[in-house]
C-alpha positions as CSV (number, residue, x, y, z in Angstrom):
1,M,65.2,114.8,93.7
2,K,67.5,112.3,92.1
3,P,71.3,112.6,93.4
4,A,73.9,113.7,91.1
5,L,77.4,111.9,90.4
6,V,80.4,114.1,90.1
7,I,83.3,112.6,88.4
8,L,86.8,114.0,88.8
9,A,88.8,113.8,85.7
10,A,90.8,117.0,85.5
11,G,94.0,115.1,86.5
12,M,97.0,115.3,84.1
13,A,97.6,111.5,84.3
14,S,101.4,112.1,84.2
15,R,102.3,108.9,86.0
16,Y,100.3,106.9,83.8
17,G,101.6,108.7,80.4
18,S,98.4,109.1,78.6
19,M,95.0,110.4,79.1
20,K,93.8,107.3,80.9
21,Q,90.5,108.7,81.7
22,V,89.3,108.3,78.2
23,E,91.2,105.0,77.4
24,G,89.0,102.1,76.5
25,F,89.5,99.1,78.8
26,G,86.1,97.2,78.2
27,P,85.5,95.0,75.2
28,S,83.5,97.5,73.3
29,G,85.9,100.3,74.0
30,E,84.4,101.3,77.2
31,T,86.3,103.5,79.8
32,I,86.4,102.8,83.5
33,M,84.1,105.6,84.0
34,D,81.7,104.3,81.6
35,Y,81.1,101.5,84.1
36,S,80.8,103.7,87.0
37,I,78.2,105.7,85.1
38,F,76.2,102.5,84.1
39,D,76.2,101.5,87.6
40,A,75.0,105.0,88.7
41,I,72.2,105.2,86.2
42,R,70.8,101.8,87.4
43,A,71.3,102.7,91.1
44,G,69.0,105.7,90.6
45,F,71.2,108.9,90.0
46,G,69.9,111.5,87.8
47,K,72.7,113.5,86.4
48,V,76.4,113.0,85.7
49,V,78.9,116.1,86.1
50,F,82.3,115.7,84.6
51,I,85.1,118.0,86.2
52,I,87.6,118.1,83.5
53,R,90.1,120.8,82.0
54,K,89.1,122.9,79.2
55,E,91.7,121.4,76.8
56,F,90.2,117.9,77.4
57,E,86.7,118.9,76.6
58,K,86.8,117.8,72.9
59,D,88.1,114.3,73.8
60,F,85.4,113.9,76.4
61,R,82.5,114.9,74.3
62,E,83.6,112.6,71.5
63,I,84.8,109.6,73.4
64,V,82.4,109.7,76.6
65,G,79.8,112.2,76.1
66,K,78.3,110.7,73.1
67,D,77.2,107.5,74.7
68,I,76.2,109.0,78.1
69,E,74.2,112.3,76.9
70,P,71.2,110.2,75.4
71,R,70.7,108.3,78.8
72,I,71.2,110.7,81.6
73,Q,71.6,114.5,82.1
74,V,75.3,115.6,81.5
75,E,77.0,118.7,82.6
76,Y,80.7,119.8,82.1
77,V,82.7,121.7,84.5
78,F,86.2,123.1,84.2
79,Q,88.6,123.1,86.8
80,D,90.7,126.4,86.6
81,L,93.4,127.7,88.7
82,S,91.8,131.1,88.8
83,K,88.5,130.0,90.2
84,Y,87.9,131.1,93.9
85,S,91.5,131.9,94.2
86,E,91.0,135.8,93.6
87,G,93.4,138.0,95.6
88,F,96.2,135.3,95.7
89,Q,99.2,135.3,93.5
90,I,99.5,132.0,91.6
91,P,103.1,130.7,91.1
92,A,104.0,131.2,87.3
93,E,105.6,127.6,87.5
94,R,102.4,126.0,88.9
95,T,100.8,123.6,86.3
96,K,98.9,121.1,88.3
97,P,95.3,122.0,89.3
98,W,94.6,122.9,93.0
99,G,93.4,119.2,94.1
100,T,90.4,117.1,94.5
101,A,88.4,119.5,96.9
102,H,88.8,122.4,94.7
103,A,87.8,120.2,91.6
104,V,84.4,119.6,93.6
105,L,84.1,123.4,94.3
106,C,84.2,124.1,90.7
107,A,81.0,122.2,90.3
108,D,78.9,124.4,92.6
109,E,77.0,126.2,89.9
110,K,75.9,122.8,88.3
111,V,74.9,120.9,91.4
112,K,72.2,121.7,93.4
113,E,70.9,118.3,94.7
114,P,72.8,115.8,97.2
115,F,75.6,114.3,95.3
116,A,78.5,111.6,94.9
117,V,82.1,112.3,94.1
118,I,84.4,109.7,92.7
119,N,87.7,109.4,90.4
120,A,87.4,108.8,86.9
121,D,89.9,106.2,86.8
122,D,88.7,103.9,89.5
123,F,86.3,101.2,89.3
124,Y,83.9,101.0,92.4
125,G,81.5,98.3,91.8
126,K,77.6,98.1,91.8
127,D,77.2,97.7,95.6
128,S,79.0,101.1,96.2
129,F,76.6,103.0,93.9
130,E,73.2,101.3,95.3
131,K,74.3,102.1,98.9
132,A,75.5,105.7,98.0
133,N,72.2,106.3,96.3
134,K,70.3,105.1,99.2
135,F,72.3,107.4,101.6
136,L,71.8,110.5,99.4
137,Q,68.2,109.9,98.9
138,K,67.3,109.3,102.6
139,D,70.0,110.4,105.2
140,C,72.2,113.0,103.6
141,D,71.7,116.6,105.0
142,P,73.8,119.5,105.8
143,K,75.1,117.8,109.0
144,T,75.5,114.3,107.6
145,Y,77.8,113.4,104.8
146,S,79.2,110.1,104.1
147,I,82.2,108.1,102.6
148,V,82.2,104.6,101.0
149,G,84.6,102.4,103.0
150,Y,86.1,99.5,101.2
151,E,87.9,96.5,102.8
152,L,91.4,96.9,102.5
153,V,91.8,93.3,101.1
154,N,89.6,94.3,98.3
155,T,91.9,97.2,97.4
156,L,95.3,95.6,97.1
157,S,97.5,94.9,94.2
158,E,99.1,91.6,93.2
159,H,102.0,93.5,91.5
160,G,103.5,95.2,94.5
161,T,102.7,97.7,97.2
162,V,100.1,100.5,97.2
163,N,99.4,103.5,99.3
164,R,95.9,103.6,101.1
165,G,93.7,106.1,103.1
166,V,93.0,104.1,106.4
167,C,89.6,105.2,107.9
168,E,89.5,105.5,111.8
169,V,85.8,104.8,112.5
170,D,83.9,105.5,115.9
171,G,81.4,103.1,117.6
172,R,78.6,105.0,115.9
173,G,80.0,104.3,112.2
174,N,81.4,107.9,111.7
175,L,84.5,108.9,110.3
176,V,87.2,109.9,112.9
177,S,90.1,110.6,110.4
178,V,91.8,109.1,107.2
179,T,95.4,108.4,107.6
180,E,97.5,107.7,104.5
181,R,99.5,104.4,104.9
182,L,102.3,103.8,102.5
183,N,103.7,100.5,101.1
184,V,100.8,98.5,102.1
185,S,100.8,94.7,101.0
186,R,99.3,91.4,102.1
187,Q,101.0,88.8,103.8
188,G,98.8,85.8,104.6
189,D,96.0,86.9,106.7
190,I,97.0,90.3,107.6
191,V,98.1,93.4,105.8
192,V,101.6,95.1,106.4
193,C,102.1,98.7,106.2
194,N,106.0,99.7,105.7
195,D,106.0,103.3,107.0
196,E,106.4,105.2,110.0
197,H,102.9,104.8,111.4
198,L,101.6,102.3,113.8
199,P,100.2,99.7,113.9
200,K,102.2,98.1,111.3
201,E,99.7,95.3,110.7
202,L,96.0,95.9,109.8
203,P,93.1,93.4,109.6
204,L,92.0,92.5,106.0
205,A,88.7,94.1,106.5
206,T,89.9,97.5,107.6
207,P,88.0,100.2,105.9
208,V,89.9,102.5,103.7
209,S,88.8,105.5,101.4
210,M,89.0,105.2,97.6
211,N,87.8,108.7,97.2
212,F,84.0,107.9,96.8
213,W,82.2,110.7,99.0
214,C,78.7,111.5,99.4
215,F,77.6,115.4,100.1
216,D,74.9,117.7,100.7
217,P,75.2,120.8,98.4
218,S,75.9,122.8,101.6
219,V,79.4,121.3,101.3
220,F,80.2,124.2,98.7
221,D,79.8,127.1,101.0
222,Y,81.8,125.2,103.6
223,T,84.5,124.4,101.0
224,K,84.8,128.1,99.7
225,R,85.9,129.2,103.1
226,T,88.4,126.2,103.8
227,F,89.9,126.8,100.5
228,K,90.4,130.2,101.3
229,E,92.1,129.2,104.5
230,F,94.3,126.9,102.6
231,L,95.4,129.6,100.2
232,V,96.5,131.8,103.0
233,E,99.0,129.2,104.0
234,N,99.9,127.3,100.7
235,A,99.1,129.7,97.7
236,A,103.0,130.3,97.1
237,N,103.8,126.6,97.0
238,P,103.5,125.3,93.4
239,R,103.2,121.8,94.7
240,S,100.4,122.2,97.3
241,E,97.0,120.6,96.8
242,F,93.8,121.0,98.5
243,F,92.4,117.5,98.8
244,I,88.9,116.4,99.7
245,P,90.1,114.6,103.0
246,I,91.6,118.0,104.1
247,A,88.4,119.8,103.8
248,A,86.5,116.6,105.4
249,D,88.9,116.6,108.3
250,K,88.2,120.4,109.1
251,Y,84.6,119.7,108.8
252,I,84.7,116.9,111.4
253,K,87.1,118.7,113.6
254,E,84.9,122.0,113.7
255,G,81.8,120.0,114.8
256,M,80.1,121.0,111.6
257,G,78.5,117.4,111.3
258,V,79.4,113.8,111.0
259,I,80.6,111.6,108.0
260,K,79.1,108.3,108.0
261,V,81.3,105.4,106.8
262,I,79.2,103.3,104.6
263,P,80.8,99.7,104.4
264,T,80.8,98.1,100.9
265,S,81.5,94.5,99.7
266,A,82.4,95.6,96.2
267,K,86.1,95.1,94.8
268,W,87.9,98.1,93.8
269,F,90.6,98.3,91.1
270,G,92.1,101.1,89.0
271,V,94.8,102.1,86.9
272,T,98.1,104.3,88.1
273,Y,100.5,102.7,85.7
274,K,100.4,101.3,82.2
275,E,101.2,97.8,83.8
276,D,97.9,97.9,85.4
277,A,95.9,97.8,82.2
278,P,95.9,94.2,81.6
279,M,94.6,93.3,85.0
280,V,91.6,95.9,84.6
281,R,90.6,94.3,81.3
282,D,90.8,90.9,82.8
283,S,88.7,92.0,85.9
284,L,86.1,93.5,83.7
285,R,85.9,90.5,81.5
286,K,85.4,88.2,84.5
287,L,82.4,90.5,85.8
288,I,81.1,90.6,82.2
289,N,81.2,86.7,81.9
290,A,79.5,86.7,85.5
291,G,76.5,88.5,84.2
292,E,77.3,91.8,86.1
293,Y,77.6,93.8,82.8
294,P,76.7,93.6,79.3
295,E,79.2,92.8,76.5
296,N,78.5,96.3,75.2
297,L,77.4,98.7,77.8
298,W,75.7,101.4,75.6
299,A,74.3,99.0,72.8
300,K,71.1,100.4,71.2
């Protein structure tokens, strides 16, 4: 059974100021997720599942779906505040979705095979999809999930500091924890974190999470339970979010199984602010010129 690719695209893109998930960055108007889907198809994935908000459906089908649907099975799933939150009072002022782990949970009826999860607005690179597909086809089971670990140096910005989820990995290559480090920047041959955590300096090759996860479908039942536990403590907080690392951390600490860290040499890049857009376009152009991608991804 070919694995599925679940794409998280239900965010409101408030910091960026527009709906960046469907903005064209490639030379033929390709979105960032077009490149992820292209890489997934050639790596051997068999289905794409978009997690979106209902009001985005028309844009997605017209801008993204029309090129993808002839090439791979496509499903659309809507992230809704009411899904799996029965019995809890949702604050009237809450407008944001419940978070990335809840978004994944919303795909439970459409995903019955091992699957990867990525962000819509991040570029992950060919190598990461090839390694994820291999893991999902051969090693993924209810007690073995994984996360793609990027080298920290390959995720930094030239325009300022970033925040990164630093992975602690044990001697068997299993994830121990993900710690959010703030104000991260390169200074020579080291990376410096200007926050309250230690150590302040990290090696360039430190593995970090860019939200590229690989799961067995058993994760849905586990996430339903942990989401209920989250709501008991956080339902009344309009700013609370149920993120994938929260569920993953509980999975590890409760001894449910292991999460392998799959190293990749791929360079990550993404768009958080409008000022990042020229860098993304330039990076894609360099990859196209190097022969990594065609000038037009979906040319007939």
